[in-house]
Biotite code that builds the C-alpha atoms (Angstrom):
import biotite.structure as struc

atoms = struc.array([
    struc.Atom([-34.682, -46.584, 14.496], chain_id="A", res_id=1, res_name="MET", atom_name="CA", element="C"),
    struc.Atom([-35.619, -49.941, 16.066], chain_id="A", res_id=2, res_name="LYS", atom_name="CA", element="C"),
    struc.Atom([-39.262, -50.872, 16.379], chain_id="A", res_id=3, res_name="LYS", atom_name="CA", element="C"),
    struc.Atom([-40.184, -51.981, 19.855], chain_id="A", res_id=4, res_name="MET", atom_name="CA", element="C"),
    struc.Atom([-42.434, -55.012, 20.177], chain_id="A", res_id=5, res_name="SER", atom_name="CA", element="C"),
    struc.Atom([-45.128, -54.496, 22.771], chain_id="A", res_id=6, res_name="VAL", atom_name="CA", element="C"),
    struc.Atom([-46.704, -57.715, 23.948], chain_id="A", res_id=7, res_name="GLU", atom_name="CA", element="C"),
    struc.Atom([-50.074, -57.400, 25.613], chain_id="A", res_id=8, res_name="MET", atom_name="CA", element="C"),
    struc.Atom([-50.296, -58.948, 29.053], chain_id="A", res_id=9, res_name="THR", atom_name="CA", element="C"),
    struc.Atom([-52.924, -61.574, 29.724], chain_id="A", res_id=10, res_name="VAL", atom_name="CA", element="C"),
    struc.Atom([-54.420, -59.207, 32.321], chain_id="A", res_id=11, res_name="ARG", atom_name="CA", element="C"),
    struc.Atom([-54.853, -56.502, 29.684], chain_id="A", res_id=12, res_name="GLN", atom_name="CA", element="C"),
    struc.Atom([-56.220, -59.010, 27.173], chain_id="A", res_id=13, res_name="GLU", atom_name="CA", element="C"),
    struc.Atom([-58.851, -60.128, 29.707], chain_id="A", res_id=14, res_name="ILE", atom_name="CA", element="C"),
    struc.Atom([-59.842, -56.540, 30.460], chain_id="A", res_id=15, res_name="GLU", atom_name="CA", element="C"),
    struc.Atom([-60.009, -55.542, 26.777], chain_id="A", res_id=16, res_name="ASP", atom_name="CA", element="C"),
    struc.Atom([-62.215, -58.504, 25.851], chain_id="A", res_id=17, res_name="LYS", atom_name="CA", element="C"),
    struc.Atom([-64.584, -57.881, 28.759], chain_id="A", res_id=18, res_name="LEU", atom_name="CA", element="C"),
    struc.Atom([-64.824, -54.165, 27.976], chain_id="A", res_id=19, res_name="ARG", atom_name="CA", element="C"),
    struc.Atom([-65.722, -55.038, 24.374], chain_id="A", res_id=20, res_name="ALA", atom_name="CA", element="C"),
    struc.Atom([-68.330, -57.631, 25.367], chain_id="A", res_id=21, res_name="ALA", atom_name="CA", element="C"),
    struc.Atom([-70.227, -55.923, 28.190], chain_id="A", res_id=22, res_name="PHE", atom_name="CA", element="C"),
    struc.Atom([-71.815, -52.592, 29.058], chain_id="A", res_id=23, res_name="ASN", atom_name="CA", element="C"),
    struc.Atom([-69.627, -52.106, 32.120], chain_id="A", res_id=24, res_name="LEU", atom_name="CA", element="C"),
    struc.Atom([-70.382, -50.137, 35.217], chain_id="A", res_id=25, res_name="ARG", atom_name="CA", element="C"),
    struc.Atom([-67.110, -51.233, 36.840], chain_id="A", res_id=26, res_name="ASP", atom_name="CA", element="C"),
    struc.Atom([-64.222, -53.617, 36.185], chain_id="A", res_id=27, res_name="ILE", atom_name="CA", element="C"),
    struc.Atom([-61.067, -54.651, 38.021], chain_id="A", res_id=28, res_name="THR", atom_name="CA", element="C"),
    struc.Atom([-58.727, -57.358, 36.746], chain_id="A", res_id=29, res_name="VAL", atom_name="CA", element="C"),
    struc.Atom([-55.919, -58.380, 39.094], chain_id="A", res_id=30, res_name="VAL", atom_name="CA", element="C"),
    struc.Atom([-53.046, -60.688, 38.143], chain_id="A", res_id=31, res_name="ASP", atom_name="CA", element="C"),
    struc.Atom([-52.616, -62.775, 41.295], chain_id="A", res_id=32, res_name="ASP", atom_name="CA", element="C"),
    struc.Atom([-50.065, -65.160, 39.763], chain_id="A", res_id=33, res_name="SER", atom_name="CA", element="C"),
    struc.Atom([-47.248, -64.185, 42.124], chain_id="A", res_id=34, res_name="ALA", atom_name="CA", element="C"),
    struc.Atom([-49.290, -65.502, 45.069], chain_id="A", res_id=35, res_name="SER", atom_name="CA", element="C"),
    struc.Atom([-49.392, -68.917, 43.395], chain_id="A", res_id=36, res_name="HIS", atom_name="CA", element="C"),
    struc.Atom([-45.775, -69.213, 42.244], chain_id="A", res_id=37, res_name="ALA", atom_name="CA", element="C"),
    struc.Atom([-44.491, -72.733, 42.739], chain_id="A", res_id=38, res_name="GLY", atom_name="CA", element="C"),
    struc.Atom([-47.945, -74.274, 43.083], chain_id="A", res_id=39, res_name="HIS", atom_name="CA", element="C"),
    struc.Atom([-48.864, -77.251, 40.941], chain_id="A", res_id=40, res_name="SER", atom_name="CA", element="C"),
    struc.Atom([-50.002, -76.104, 37.499], chain_id="A", res_id=41, res_name="GLY", atom_name="CA", element="C"),
    struc.Atom([-48.711, -72.557, 37.913], chain_id="A", res_id=42, res_name="ALA", atom_name="CA", element="C"),
    struc.Atom([-46.335, -71.715, 35.045], chain_id="A", res_id=43, res_name="PRO", atom_name="CA", element="C"),
    struc.Atom([-43.004, -70.148, 36.009], chain_id="A", res_id=44, res_name="ALA", atom_name="CA", element="C"),
    struc.Atom([-43.688, -67.219, 33.664], chain_id="A", res_id=45, res_name="ALA", atom_name="CA", element="C"),
    struc.Atom([-46.803, -66.246, 35.653], chain_id="A", res_id=46, res_name="GLY", atom_name="CA", element="C"),
    struc.Atom([-49.846, -64.600, 34.031], chain_id="A", res_id=47, res_name="GLN", atom_name="CA", element="C"),
    struc.Atom([-51.960, -67.589, 35.028], chain_id="A", res_id=48, res_name="SER", atom_name="CA", element="C"),
    struc.Atom([-54.107, -66.625, 38.053], chain_id="A", res_id=49, res_name="HIS", atom_name="CA", element="C"),
    struc.Atom([-56.595, -63.779, 37.866], chain_id="A", res_id=50, res_name="PHE", atom_name="CA", element="C"),
    struc.Atom([-59.299, -62.163, 39.983], chain_id="A", res_id=51, res_name="ASN", atom_name="CA", element="C"),
    struc.Atom([-61.997, -60.308, 38.050], chain_id="A", res_id=52, res_name="VAL", atom_name="CA", element="C"),
    struc.Atom([-64.604, -57.996, 39.562], chain_id="A", res_id=53, res_name="MET", atom_name="CA", element="C"),
    struc.Atom([-67.135, -57.033, 36.915], chain_id="A", res_id=54, res_name="LEU", atom_name="CA", element="C"),
    struc.Atom([-70.386, -55.057, 37.122], chain_id="A", res_id=55, res_name="ARG", atom_name="CA", element="C"),
    struc.Atom([-72.466, -55.120, 33.951], chain_id="A", res_id=56, res_name="ALA", atom_name="CA", element="C"),
    struc.Atom([-76.113, -54.576, 33.075], chain_id="A", res_id=57, res_name="SER", atom_name="CA", element="C"),
    struc.Atom([-76.122, -57.788, 31.019], chain_id="A", res_id=58, res_name="GLU", atom_name="CA", element="C"),
    struc.Atom([-76.038, -59.783, 34.265], chain_id="A", res_id=59, res_name="PHE", atom_name="CA", element="C"),
    struc.Atom([-79.457, -58.551, 35.391], chain_id="A", res_id=60, res_name="LYS", atom_name="CA", element="C"),
    struc.Atom([-81.809, -61.503, 35.860], chain_id="A", res_id=61, res_name="GLY", atom_name="CA", element="C"),
    struc.Atom([-79.038, -64.079, 35.241], chain_id="A", res_id=62, res_name="LYS", atom_name="CA", element="C"),
    struc.Atom([-77.951, -66.576, 37.834], chain_id="A", res_id=63, res_name="ASN", atom_name="CA", element="C"),
    struc.Atom([-74.328, -67.146, 38.834], chain_id="A", res_id=64, res_name="ARG", atom_name="CA", element="C"),
    struc.Atom([-73.737, -69.918, 36.294], chain_id="A", res_id=65, res_name="ILE", atom_name="CA", element="C"),
    struc.Atom([-75.165, -67.880, 33.400], chain_id="A", res_id=66, res_name="ALA", atom_name="CA", element="C"),
    struc.Atom([-72.958, -64.938, 34.373], chain_id="A", res_id=67, res_name="ARG", atom_name="CA", element="C"),
    struc.Atom([-69.853, -67.135, 34.473], chain_id="A", res_id=68, res_name="HIS", atom_name="CA", element="C"),
    struc.Atom([-70.722, -68.668, 31.120], chain_id="A", res_id=69, res_name="ARG", atom_name="CA", element="C"),
    struc.Atom([-71.135, -65.188, 29.606], chain_id="A", res_id=70, res_name="ALA", atom_name="CA", element="C"),
    struc.Atom([-67.668, -64.170, 30.816], chain_id="A", res_id=71, res_name="VAL", atom_name="CA", element="C"),
    struc.Atom([-66.082, -67.393, 29.541], chain_id="A", res_id=72, res_name="HIS", atom_name="CA", element="C"),
    struc.Atom([-67.758, -66.898, 26.159], chain_id="A", res_id=73, res_name="ALA", atom_name="CA", element="C"),
    struc.Atom([-66.501, -63.299, 25.994], chain_id="A", res_id=74, res_name="ALA", atom_name="CA", element="C"),
    struc.Atom([-62.937, -64.384, 26.753], chain_id="A", res_id=75, res_name="LEU", atom_name="CA", element="C"),
    struc.Atom([-63.041, -67.271, 24.275], chain_id="A", res_id=76, res_name="GLY", atom_name="CA", element="C"),
    struc.Atom([-61.547, -70.761, 24.448], chain_id="A", res_id=77, res_name="PRO", atom_name="CA", element="C"),
    struc.Atom([-58.038, -69.715, 23.368], chain_id="A", res_id=78, res_name="GLU", atom_name="CA", element="C"),
    struc.Atom([-57.620, -67.216, 26.219], chain_id="A", res_id=79, res_name="LEU", atom_name="CA", element="C"),
    struc.Atom([-59.427, -69.414, 28.759], chain_id="A", res_id=80, res_name="ILE", atom_name="CA", element="C"),
    struc.Atom([-57.010, -72.206, 27.817], chain_id="A", res_id=81, res_name="GLY", atom_name="CA", element="C"),
    struc.Atom([-54.045, -70.048, 28.876], chain_id="A", res_id=82, res_name="ARG", atom_name="CA", element="C"),
    struc.Atom([-55.493, -69.224, 32.306], chain_id="A", res_id=83, res_name="ILE", atom_name="CA", element="C"),
    struc.Atom([-54.949, -71.649, 35.176], chain_id="A", res_id=84, res_name="HIS", atom_name="CA", element="C"),
    struc.Atom([-57.329, -69.967, 37.640], chain_id="A", res_id=85, res_name="ALA", atom_name="CA", element="C"),
    struc.Atom([-60.006, -67.315, 37.158], chain_id="A", res_id=86, res_name="LEU", atom_name="CA", element="C"),
    struc.Atom([-61.909, -66.026, 40.195], chain_id="A", res_id=87, res_name="ALA", atom_name="CA", element="C"),
    struc.Atom([-65.047, -64.105, 39.185], chain_id="A", res_id=88, res_name="LEU", atom_name="CA", element="C"),
    struc.Atom([-67.046, -61.588, 41.217], chain_id="A", res_id=89, res_name="ASP", atom_name="CA", element="C"),
    struc.Atom([-69.956, -60.717, 38.903], chain_id="A", res_id=90, res_name="LEU", atom_name="CA", element="C"),
    struc.Atom([-72.940, -58.478, 39.572], chain_id="A", res_id=91, res_name="ASP", atom_name="CA", element="C"),
    struc.Atom([-75.229, -55.903, 37.943], chain_id="A", res_id=92, res_name="VAL", atom_name="CA", element="C"),
])
């Protein structure tokens, strides 16, 4: 029997890392790469443009920049380096 290799999508990797890092109330991660196909910097393979809506208690009392920094830290430099565009909608 052949073993099937299952490669995690970047969308799933983003969601998994954010779920592990935050006490989530809600999360939606959308791969919007198809809308940017052919644009400068958009890889032909896709998985490069993402919209993230995240509600987490850790954001309470933090300004927009601190929230964005927390998400970038949770994703890590290796994953951030593979993403061309990351739109963040962050709230408590």
